[in-house]
C-alpha positions as CSV (number, residue, x, y, z in Angstrom):
1,X,7.8,21.4,3.9
2,X,9.5,18.4,5.4
3,X,13.1,17.1,5.2
4,X,13.6,13.3,4.8
5,X,16.7,12.0,6.6
6,X,18.1,8.6,7.6
7,X,18.0,8.2,11.4
8,X,21.4,8.6,13.2
9,X,22.5,7.5,16.6
10,X,22.0,11.1,17.8
11,X,18.3,10.8,16.8
12,X,17.7,7.7,18.9
13,X,16.2,9.3,22.1
14,X,14.1,11.7,20.1
15,X,12.6,8.9,18.0
16,X,12.0,6.8,21.1
17,X,10.1,9.7,22.7
18,X,7.9,9.9,19.6
19,X,7.2,6.2,19.8
20,X,6.3,6.6,23.5
21,X,4.0,9.4,22.7
22,X,2.3,7.6,19.8
23,X,1.9,4.1,21.3
24,X,0.5,2.8,24.5
25,X,2.7,2.3,27.6
26,X,4.2,-1.2,27.5
27,X,4.8,-1.1,23.7
28,X,8.2,-2.8,24.3
29,X,6.4,-5.8,25.7
30,X,5.0,-6.7,22.3
31,X,6.3,-9.8,20.5
32,X,7.8,-7.7,17.7
33,X,10.1,-6.1,20.2
34,X,11.5,-9.5,21.3
35,X,12.5,-10.0,17.7
36,X,14.4,-6.7,17.8
37,X,16.3,-7.1,21.0
38,X,20.1,-7.1,20.4
39,X,19.6,-6.9,16.7
40,X,20.7,-3.7,14.9
41,X,18.2,-1.9,12.7
42,X,18.6,-1.7,8.9
43,X,20.0,1.8,9.1
44,X,19.5,2.7,5.5
45,X,15.7,2.1,5.9
46,X,15.2,3.9,9.2
47,X,13.9,7.3,8.1
48,X,12.8,10.5,9.7
49,X,10.7,13.5,8.6
50,X,11.5,16.9,10.2
51,X,9.8,20.2,9.7
52,X,11.4,23.5,8.7
53,X,12.4,24.1,12.3
54,X,14.0,20.6,12.6
55,X,11.2,19.2,14.8
56,X,10.7,15.5,14.4
57,X,7.3,14.9,12.7
58,X,7.5,11.2,11.8
59,X,9.8,8.1,11.9
60,X,10.0,4.6,10.6
61,X,12.3,1.7,11.5
62,X,13.1,-1.7,10.0
63,X,14.8,-4.7,11.4
64,X,16.1,-8.0,9.9
65,X,14.3,-11.2,11.0
66,X,14.0,-14.7,9.7
67,X,11.2,-17.1,8.7
68,X,12.4,-20.7,8.5
69,X,15.9,-19.4,7.8
70,X,14.9,-17.0,5.1
71,X,15.6,-13.3,5.4
72,X,12.7,-10.9,5.9
73,X,12.4,-7.2,6.8
74,X,10.3,-6.4,9.9
75,X,8.7,-3.0,9.4
76,X,7.9,-1.0,12.4
77,X,7.3,0.9,14.3
78,X,6.1,3.8,12.1
79,X,4.8,6.8,14.0
80,X,3.6,10.3,13.2
81,X,3.4,13.0,15.8
82,X,-0.2,13.5,16.8
83,X,-0.2,17.1,15.7
84,X,1.0,16.0,12.2
85,X,-1.4,13.1,11.6
86,X,-3.6,13.2,8.5
87,X,-0.9,14.9,6.4
88,X,0.2,11.7,4.7
89,X,3.6,11.6,6.5
90,X,3.2,7.9,7.5
91,X,2.4,7.0,3.9
92,X,5.3,8.9,2.6
93,X,7.7,7.1,4.9
94,X,6.3,3.7,4.1
95,X,6.4,4.3,0.3
96,X,9.9,5.7,0.3
97,X,11.3,3.1,2.6
98,X,9.8,0.2,0.7
99,X,11.2,1.6,-2.5
100,X,14.7,1.8,-0.9
101,X,14.3,-1.7,0.5
102,X,13.6,-3.0,-3.0
103,X,16.6,-1.1,-4.3
104,X,18.8,-2.7,-1.6
105,X,17.7,-6.2,-2.8
106,X,15.2,-7.1,0.0
107,X,12.5,-9.5,-1.2
108,X,9.9,-9.6,1.5
109,X,8.5,-7.4,4.3
110,X,6.4,-8.3,7.3
111,X,4.6,-6.2,9.8
112,X,2.0,-6.5,12.5
113,X,-0.8,-4.0,11.8
114,X,-4.2,-3.1,10.6
115,X,-4.9,-4.7,7.2
116,X,-7.3,-1.9,6.1
117,X,-4.6,0.7,6.4
118,X,-1.6,-1.3,5.1
119,X,-3.5,-2.9,2.2
120,X,-3.1,0.3,0.1
121,X,0.7,-0.3,0.2
122,X,0.3,-3.9,-1.0
123,X,0.3,-5.7,2.3
124,X,-1.9,-8.8,2.8
125,X,-2.5,-11.3,5.6
126,X,0.2,-14.0,5.8
127,X,-1.6,-17.3,6.6
128,X,1.4,-19.5,7.1
129,X,3.7,-17.2,9.0
130,X,3.5,-17.0,12.8
131,X,4.7,-14.2,15.0
132,X,5.6,-15.1,18.6
133,X,2.6,-14.9,20.9
134,X,0.6,-13.0,21.8
135,X,0.1,-11.7,18.3
136,X,-3.3,-11.7,16.6
137,X,-2.7,-13.8,13.4
138,X,-5.1,-11.5,11.4
139,X,-2.6,-8.6,12.0
140,X,0.4,-10.5,10.5
141,X,0.8,-8.9,7.1
142,X,3.4,-9.3,4.3
143,X,4.4,-7.6,1.1
144,X,6.5,-9.0,-1.7
145,X,9.2,-6.7,-3.1
146,X,10.0,-9.3,-5.6
147,X,7.3,-11.4,-7.3
148,X,6.8,-14.7,-5.5
149,X,9.0,-13.8,-2.6
150,X,6.6,-15.1,0.0
151,X,5.9,-18.3,-1.9
152,X,6.7,-21.3,0.2
153,X,7.9,-19.1,3.2
154,X,6.2,-20.6,6.2
155,X,6.8,-21.0,9.9
156,X,7.7,-18.9,12.9
157,X,9.3,-15.5,12.7
158,X,12.6,-15.6,14.6
159,X,15.3,-13.1,15.4
160,X,18.1,-12.4,13.0
161,X,21.5,-13.3,14.3
162,X,23.1,-10.1,15.7
C-alpha cells in the first residue's frame, strides 16, 4: 500500500537523492534542466508515493514553460526507486498528475522521453516544437489536456518567467 502526497520543501533532498539514484550522473546538464533553473515547480502537481514505512518509492515533478509565449507544462522528471520498478508506480503518478493538471486548467503538457512508454498516456511526437539543444527531436512529446491545445503551437520551448 502506498500513500500519495504532494511534495513539500522538506521532501526536496530526498526526492533529489531518488533522481540521482535513478538517472545518470550529469542529469542536471540536460536541456530540460536549463528550462527549470530559477523557476518554481507547479507544487500541486509534484507528487510522491511513500510506502507504509514512509520510504519514498516514486516522485514526479512539473514546471511551467512557454512555447512562443503560450503556457505549457513541462513534465519531469518522474522516477521510481529501482526496488519498486514494475509495480505501476510511475504510471500511477503520471495518470494522477495529468488528471490534476486538467482540473487546474492546464491545456498542454510536454516532456522529453521514450515515445513507446509515454504513448499509452496519450503523448505523441511534437514535430513543430523545439527543445533547446542537445535534445533528440524524436523524444519531444506532447499531450493535449484540452482538445486542440497543441494546434498552432510551434517554436522553441523557453523558460517561464520566475
